[in-house]
N, C-alpha and C positions, 0 to 999 in steps of 0.2 A: 624873120628867120626864127624857126622853132628851136628851142633849147636842145632838142634831141639831136640836132645836126652837130653839136659840139662833142658828141660821143664818138671817140676814135675807134671804139669797138663796133664793127659793122658786120653785116652778114658775110662779107668777104673774108674777114679774119676771125670769125667766130668758130667755136668748136662744139661738138656734141659731147656733153659730159658723160663720164663713165658711170655716174650714179645721179640721183635726183637731189641736188642741194636743197636744204630746207631754209626757211626764213629765219630760223633761230640764230644763225651765225652771221646774218647780214650786218654789214657795218659800212660806214663811210670814212675814208682816210684821206688826209691831205699830206702831200709830199712837197716840201719847199726846196726848189732848185733855183738859186739865184733870184732873178726877177720874176720867175714863173711859179705857179702852183699846179701840181697835178692832183686832180681829185679822182679817187677811185671808189666806185660802188662795188663792194666785194660781197660775193655770195658766201664764201668761206675762205679757208687758207689756200684752196686750189683753183678757184674760179672767180673771175671778176665779171660784172655785168655792165660796167661803165668805166671809161678812162678818158678824161679830158685834160687839156693843158691850156691854161689861160694866164694872163698877166696877173701877178700878185696885186698890182695897183688897181685892177678892175674888180674891186670888192663887190660891186653890184652883180657882176656876172657869177662870181663864186657863190654868192648867196642864192641866186636863181638856180644854179646847178644843185646845190645841197637841198634846197626846197623841193626841186623836182624829184630828186632821189628819195626824199622822205615821203613823198605823196604819190609816187607811181611805182608800179611793179616792173622790175627788170625782166627783160625777155631774152637777152642774149647771154651766152657764156663764152668766156675767153681767158687768155693767159696774159698777165701784164707784160711778160717778157716779149711776147709777139706784138702786142698793141703799142708798147712803148716805142718801138722803132718809128712809128709815125710822128713822134714828138721831136725827133732830132737829138734826144738825150740817149746816152749809152746806159747799159745795165749798171756799170760802175757808178755813173752819176746818180742813178736812181737809188742804188744801194747805200750811197753815202749822203742821201738827203735826210733832212730832219723830217720825221713823220709823226703824225698824231691822229687819233680818232676824233671826228667831229660829229656832233649831234644836232647842231643848228647852223644855219647859214652864217650867222654873225661870228661863229667860232673860227672860221677860216682865217680871218685877219687877226682876231684877238689872240688866238693861240700862237700865231707867228710873233706878234708884238711881245707877248709874255715870254716866249723863248729867247727873243733878242735881249730883253731886259734881264732875264735870269743869267744869260751868258755874260752880259756886261758886268753884273754884280759878281759873278763867279771869277771873272778874269782879274778882278782887284787891281785895276790900272796896270795890267801887264804882268803882275806878280805870279799869276797862276801858270803862266807859260813855263816858268822854270820848274814848277812842280810837275807839270805834264811831261817835261823832258826827263825828270827823275823816274816817272812811271815807265817811260819808254826804255830806260836802262834796265829796270826790273823785268819788264816783259821780254826783252831781247836777251836776257841772261838765261839761255835755255838749259834745262835739266835734260839729259839724254833720255830719261824715262818720261814719256808723255803723260803717264798717270800721275807721277809725282809733280811734274811741271805744272799741270793744271791744278792739282790740290794746293800747291804752294801759292798759286796766283789767282784762284777763283774769286776771292773776295775783291781783289783789285779789279778784275775783269767785270764783276758785277757792278762795282762802283762806277767804272768808266761807262758802262752801258747806261747807267741811270743819268748820266750827264749828256745825253744825246742832244739836248738843247744847244750845246756848244757848236753844233753844225749851223746855227743861225748867227754866229758871231760876225761882227763887222770886220774882224781882223782875219785875213786869209791864213796867216800862219797858225792861228788857233784852230780854225776849221780843218786845215790840212793835218795838223798834228793830232787832233781828235780822231779824225778818220783813220790815221795810221794806227793809233792805239786801239781803236775799235776793231780794225781788221786783223791786227796781230792777236788780240784776245779771241776773236772768232777762230783763227787758225789753231791756236792753242787748244781751244775747246774741241774743234774737229779732230785734232790729233788724239786727244783724250778719248773721244767717242770711238774712233777707229780702233784704238788699242783695247778699249773696253769690250768691243765686240770680237 
Protein backbone atom coordinates (compact mmCIF):
# COMPACT_ATOMS: atom_id res chain seq x y z
CA UNK A 1 0.00 0.00 0.00
CA UNK A 2 1.49 3.34 -1.07
CA UNK A 3 1.84 6.11 1.48
CA UNK A 4 -0.29 8.37 -0.76
CA UNK A 5 -3.38 6.31 0.17
CA UNK A 6 -3.16 7.71 3.72
CA UNK A 7 -3.96 11.21 2.46
CA UNK A 8 -7.62 11.88 3.29
CA UNK A 9 -7.54 14.86 0.92
CA UNK A 10 -8.59 13.33 -2.39
CA UNK A 11 -9.81 14.57 -5.74
CA UNK A 12 -13.39 14.25 -4.39
CA UNK A 13 -12.92 16.73 -1.54
CA UNK A 14 -10.23 18.95 -3.12
CA UNK A 15 -10.89 22.54 -4.16
CA UNK A 16 -9.54 24.91 -6.78
CA UNK A 17 -7.61 27.68 -5.00
CA UNK A 18 -8.48 31.35 -5.55
CA UNK A 19 -4.78 32.09 -6.04
CA UNK A 20 -1.57 30.14 -6.59
CA UNK A 21 -0.03 29.26 -3.19
CA UNK A 22 3.76 29.44 -3.18
CA UNK A 23 6.14 26.98 -1.60
CA UNK A 24 7.53 29.60 0.82
CA UNK A 25 4.76 29.06 3.39
CA UNK A 26 4.65 25.27 3.12
CA UNK A 27 4.93 23.49 6.45
CA UNK A 28 4.09 20.23 8.18
CA UNK A 29 2.03 20.25 11.36
CA UNK A 30 1.17 17.50 13.84
CA UNK A 31 -2.07 17.62 15.85
CA UNK A 32 -2.27 15.26 18.83
CA UNK A 33 -5.76 14.00 19.64
CA UNK A 34 -5.79 11.30 22.28
CA UNK A 35 -4.17 8.19 20.83
CA UNK A 36 -4.07 9.64 17.30
CA UNK A 37 -1.94 12.12 15.44
CA UNK A 38 -3.22 14.12 12.50
CA UNK A 39 -0.46 15.21 10.15
CA UNK A 40 -1.15 18.13 7.85
CA UNK A 41 0.92 19.23 4.90
CA UNK A 42 -0.05 22.87 4.64
CA UNK A 43 0.39 25.10 1.59
CA UNK A 44 -0.32 28.21 3.68
CA UNK A 45 -2.92 29.42 6.20
CA UNK A 46 -5.76 28.84 3.73
CA UNK A 47 -4.99 25.56 1.96
CA UNK A 48 -3.74 22.11 2.88
CA UNK A 49 -2.31 19.52 0.51
CA UNK A 50 -2.31 16.57 2.91
CA UNK A 51 -4.25 15.38 5.95
CA UNK A 52 -3.79 11.95 7.48
CA UNK A 53 -4.84 10.42 10.80
CA UNK A 54 -2.77 7.60 12.25
CA UNK A 55 -2.17 6.02 15.64
CA UNK A 56 0.36 7.94 17.69
CA UNK A 57 1.90 4.61 18.66
CA UNK A 58 2.67 3.92 14.98
CA UNK A 59 5.80 6.05 14.93
CA UNK A 60 7.14 4.34 11.80
CA UNK A 61 4.08 5.40 9.80
CA UNK A 62 4.29 8.99 11.06
CA UNK A 63 7.94 9.11 10.00
CA UNK A 64 7.09 7.76 6.55
CA UNK A 65 4.38 10.40 6.11
CA UNK A 66 6.65 13.29 7.09
CA UNK A 67 9.48 11.95 4.91
CA UNK A 68 7.04 11.70 2.00
CA UNK A 69 5.86 15.29 2.54
CA UNK A 70 9.44 16.54 2.72
CA UNK A 71 10.45 14.81 -0.51
CA UNK A 72 7.39 15.10 -2.73
CA UNK A 73 5.41 17.95 -4.23
CA UNK A 74 1.82 18.32 -3.03
CA UNK A 75 -0.66 18.40 -5.90
CA UNK A 76 -4.08 18.87 -4.25
CA UNK A 77 -5.60 21.80 -2.40
CA UNK A 78 -8.21 21.53 0.31
CA UNK A 79 -9.57 22.79 3.59
CA UNK A 80 -8.84 20.99 6.87
CA UNK A 81 -12.42 21.59 8.08
CA UNK A 82 -13.76 19.61 5.11
CA UNK A 83 -11.19 16.81 5.13
CA UNK A 84 -11.28 16.51 8.94
CA UNK A 85 -14.79 15.02 8.69
CA UNK A 86 -13.20 11.83 7.32
CA UNK A 87 -11.26 11.31 10.57
CA UNK A 88 -14.24 11.09 12.92
CA UNK A 89 -12.96 14.06 14.91
CA UNK A 90 -15.01 17.24 15.29
CA UNK A 91 -13.76 20.75 14.59
CA UNK A 92 -13.89 21.34 18.37
CA UNK A 93 -11.61 18.32 18.96
CA UNK A 94 -9.21 19.59 16.31
CA UNK A 95 -9.20 23.15 17.64
CA UNK A 96 -8.40 21.87 21.15
CA UNK A 97 -5.56 19.58 20.05
CA UNK A 98 -1.94 20.28 20.87
CA UNK A 99 -0.25 21.25 17.62
CA UNK A 100 3.33 21.81 16.59
CA UNK A 101 5.31 22.22 13.39
CA UNK A 102 7.56 19.28 12.51
CA UNK A 103 10.56 19.33 10.19
CA UNK A 104 11.66 15.69 10.48
CA UNK A 105 9.82 12.41 10.84
CA UNK A 106 11.40 11.73 14.23
CA UNK A 107 9.89 14.95 15.61
CA UNK A 108 6.30 13.66 15.54
CA UNK A 109 6.90 11.45 18.56
CA UNK A 110 9.67 13.48 20.20
CA UNK A 111 7.57 16.68 20.20
CA UNK A 112 4.69 14.78 21.81
CA UNK A 113 6.95 13.30 24.51
CA UNK A 114 8.45 16.74 25.15
CA UNK A 115 4.99 18.32 25.52
CA UNK A 116 3.90 15.59 27.95
CA UNK A 117 7.03 16.07 30.03
CA UNK A 118 6.67 19.88 30.03
CA UNK A 119 3.08 19.42 31.14
CA UNK A 120 4.09 17.05 33.94
CA UNK A 121 6.68 19.54 35.20
CA UNK A 122 4.30 22.51 34.93
CA UNK A 123 1.54 20.69 36.80
CA UNK A 124 3.82 20.45 39.88
CA UNK A 125 2.09 17.36 41.29
CA UNK A 126 -1.36 18.90 40.91
CA UNK A 127 -0.53 22.32 42.38
CA UNK A 128 -0.86 24.16 39.06
CA UNK A 129 -4.53 23.23 38.76
CA UNK A 130 -5.40 25.70 41.55
CA UNK A 131 -3.45 28.43 39.73
CA UNK A 132 -5.31 27.65 36.51
CA UNK A 133 -8.60 27.97 38.41
CA UNK A 134 -7.50 31.43 39.58
CA UNK A 135 -6.82 32.33 35.92
CA UNK A 136 -10.37 31.23 35.14
CA UNK A 137 -11.76 33.64 37.76
CA UNK A 138 -9.72 36.48 36.28
CA UNK A 139 -10.80 35.75 32.69
CA UNK A 140 -14.49 35.36 33.57
CA UNK A 141 -14.68 38.63 35.54
CA UNK A 142 -15.73 40.54 32.43
CA UNK A 143 -15.37 44.26 31.98
CA UNK A 144 -18.34 45.56 29.98
CA UNK A 145 -15.97 47.41 27.65
CA UNK A 146 -14.36 44.74 25.41
CA UNK A 147 -11.43 47.04 24.65
CA UNK A 148 -10.58 47.49 28.33
CA UNK A 149 -11.36 43.85 29.08
CA UNK A 150 -8.76 42.66 26.57
CA UNK A 151 -6.17 45.27 27.57
CA UNK A 152 -6.45 44.16 31.22
CA UNK A 153 -6.11 40.47 30.35
CA UNK A 154 -3.91 40.34 27.24
CA UNK A 155 -0.72 39.29 29.06
CA UNK A 156 -2.53 36.47 30.86
CA UNK A 157 -4.11 35.39 27.56
CA UNK A 158 -0.67 35.40 25.91
CA UNK A 159 0.82 33.39 28.77
CA UNK A 160 -2.00 30.83 28.61
CA UNK A 161 -1.50 30.50 24.86
CA UNK A 162 2.21 29.78 25.43
CA UNK A 163 1.31 26.80 27.63
CA UNK A 164 -0.55 24.85 24.94
CA UNK A 165 1.58 21.79 25.78
CA UNK A 166 -0.86 21.32 28.70
CA UNK A 167 -3.20 19.82 26.09
CA UNK A 168 -0.94 16.75 26.30
CA UNK A 169 -1.41 16.34 30.04
CA UNK A 170 -2.15 12.86 31.35
CA UNK A 171 -4.78 14.46 33.60
CA UNK A 172 -8.13 15.10 31.95
CA UNK A 173 -9.01 17.92 34.34
CA UNK A 174 -5.84 19.82 33.35
CA UNK A 175 -6.55 19.40 29.61
CA UNK A 176 -10.19 20.42 30.01
CA UNK A 177 -9.39 23.47 32.13
CA UNK A 178 -6.60 24.52 29.78
CA UNK A 179 -8.93 24.34 26.78
CA UNK A 180 -11.56 26.33 28.67
CA UNK A 181 -9.00 29.05 29.47
CA UNK A 182 -7.70 29.15 25.90
CA UNK A 183 -11.22 29.38 24.44
CA UNK A 184 -12.26 32.16 26.83
CA UNK A 185 -9.08 34.06 25.94
CA UNK A 186 -9.89 33.63 22.26
CA UNK A 187 -13.43 34.98 22.84
CA UNK A 188 -12.09 38.01 24.72
CA UNK A 189 -9.68 38.71 21.87
CA UNK A 190 -12.44 38.35 19.26
CA UNK A 191 -14.70 40.75 21.17
CA UNK A 192 -11.79 43.21 21.30
CA UNK A 193 -11.19 42.91 17.54
CA UNK A 194 -14.89 43.36 16.79
CA UNK A 195 -14.99 46.51 18.93
CA UNK A 196 -11.77 47.79 17.36
CA UNK A 197 -13.30 47.59 13.89
